[in-house]
C-alpha positions in Angstrom: 92.0 117.3 110.7 90.1 115.2 107.9 92.1 113.2 105.8 92.4 113.3 101.7 90.8 109.8 100.5 92.1 109.6 97.1 91.8 106.2 94.6 94.9 105.4 92.7 95.7 103.1 90.1 98.0 102.4 87.2 95.6 102.0 84.1 95.4 101.2 80.7 94.6 103.8 78.1 91.0 101.8 78.2 90.5 102.1 81.3 91.7 98.8 82.7 93.8 97.8 85.8 94.2 94.4 85.4 94.3 92.0 81.7 91.6 89.6 81.8 92.5 85.9 82.1 95.2 84.6 79.7 95.5 88.3 78.4 98.6 88.8 76.2 99.9 92.3 77.3 99.7 93.6 80.7 100.3 96.9 82.6 104.4 97.4 82.4 105.9 97.0 85.7 107.1 100.3 87.3 111.0 100.5 86.5 112.9 102.1 88.9 112.5 106.0 87.7 108.8 105.7 88.2 109.0 103.3 91.0 110.6 106.4 93.0 107.6 108.5 92.3 105.3 105.5 94.0 107.2 105.6 96.9 107.3 109.3 97.3 103.6 108.9 97.4 103.7 106.3 99.7 105.9 108.3 102.3 103.3 111.4 102.5 100.4 108.0 103.2 99.3 108.8 106.3 96.8 105.1 105.8 96.0 102.5 103.4 92.5 101.0 102.9 92.4 97.8 101.3 89.7 95.2 100.2 91.0 91.5 100.7 92.6 90.9 97.2 94.5 94.4 96.9 95.6 93.5 100.3 97.1 90.1 99.5 98.8 91.3 96.6 100.6 94.1 98.3 101.5 91.9 101.7 104.1 91.3 99.0 105.9 94.1 100.7 105.6 93.1 104.0 108.6 91.2 102.8 110.3 91.3 99.4 112.6 88.5 98.0 116.3 88.4 98.0 117.5 90.7 94.9 114.6 93.6 95.2 116.4 96.7 93.7 117.4 99.2 96.4 114.2 101.3 95.3 111.5 98.1 95.7 113.4 97.8 99.2 112.7 101.3 100.1 108.9 101.1 99.2 108.7 98.1 101.4 110.4 99.9 104.4 107.6 102.8 103.6 104.8 100.5 102.7 105.2 98.3 106.2 105.6 101.8 108.8 102.4 102.8 107.1 99.1 101.7 108.9 96.6 99.8 107.2 92.6 98.9 107.3 92.0 95.9 105.3 88.2 95.5 104.8 87.3 92.2 104.3 84.7 88.8 105.4 86.8 86.2 104.5 90.7 87.1 105.8 91.4 85.6 109.1 94.0 87.5 110.2 95.9 90.5 108.6 99.7 91.0 109.0 101.8 93.9 110.9 100.7 97.5 111.3 97.4 96.3 110.0 93.7 96.3 111.2 91.2 94.0 110.3 87.2 95.0 110.0 85.0 92.0 109.6 81.4 93.4 109.0 80.4 94.6 105.7 77.7 96.6 107.7 80.9 98.5 109.5 82.6 100.0 106.1 80.6 103.3 106.2 80.8 104.2 109.7 85.1 103.2 109.8 86.0 105.1 106.8 84.0 108.2 108.0 85.8 107.7 111.3 88.9 107.3 109.8 88.8 110.0 107.4 87.6 112.4 110.5 90.4 111.3 112.6 93.5 111.0 110.1 95.1 114.1 109.0 96.9 113.5 105.7 96.4 111.2 102.6 94.3 108.0 102.7 95.0 105.9 100.2 92.4 103.7 98.8 93.1 100.1 97.4 91.3 97.8 95.2 88.9 98.4 92.1 85.7 96.4 93.9 86.7 98.1 97.5 87.2 101.3 95.7 83.6 101.2 94.0 81.9 100.8 97.5 83.4 103.6 98.6 82.7 106.0 95.5 79.1 105.3 96.1 78.7 106.3 99.6 80.6 109.6 98.5 83.9 109.1 100.2 86.4 109.7 97.5 88.3 112.5 97.5 90.1 112.4 94.4 90.9 109.5 91.7 94.8 109.6 90.2 94.6 107.2 87.3 98.3 106.7 86.0 97.8 106.2 82.4 99.9 103.8 80.8 100.5 103.5 77.6 98.7 100.2 76.6 95.2 98.9 75.6 94.5 95.9 77.5 91.1 94.9 75.6 88.9 94.1 78.5 90.0 92.8 82.0 89.3 94.8 85.6 88.2 98.5 84.9 89.0 101.0 87.1 85.7 102.4 87.7 83.2 99.6 88.0 80.8 99.0 85.4 77.6 101.3 85.8 79.0 103.4 87.8 78.4 107.5 87.2 80.3 110.4 87.8 80.4 113.6 86.7 84.1 114.7 87.2 86.3 118.1 87.7 90.1 117.5 86.5 92.9 118.7 89.0 96.1 118.6 87.4 97.7 116.3 84.5 101.5 115.1 85.3 103.8 113.5 82.5 106.0 110.8 84.7 108.2 108.3 83.1 107.9 105.4 81.7 105.3 107.8 79.4 103.3 107.1 82.4 100.7 110.2 82.3 98.9 111.0 86.0 95.4 112.4 85.8 93.9 113.8 88.6 90.2 114.3 89.1 88.0 115.1 91.9 84.0 115.1 92.1 81.9 117.5 90.7 80.1 119.5 93.6 76.4 119.2 93.4 74.5 122.4 90.8 73.0 125.1 93.8 
């Protein structure tokens, strides 16, 4: 019954998930067809794990603004229904269907326990938080949603200095010229 921890993010061809401050090019906003893919992934997600920054970004979906498209509203509904665990030493509280873990010493123990107790997909979100789980050997799969842009800097998908050997799992062409690249950690040589 162990959960499967996946780190997934939209990423530029040069490996960034966010532009540098003052950048003039950003990652494309998902249009309806690509958004539907993300809705389907969220529907299959048993649990979301967040660091503070990404949780604050995603809490937008607690109350999508008037004028949101039906596909956006559908994502908001499924996101709100998915349990969330937020790891932060600075947030005083989190929103509905979310639990807050405030002690850095509890991260590894808590994530290992959640992985053991959760059946299905566990999405980890946020580059810095994902890097901490990668260093602990807790990430089972990497999903890079490669978008056809070059950002030239910014927040990298993989933390600088992190070295991993990966095995390809699959490649999938998605709408909006997005290519999903899936990898898993390469097992240690026997």
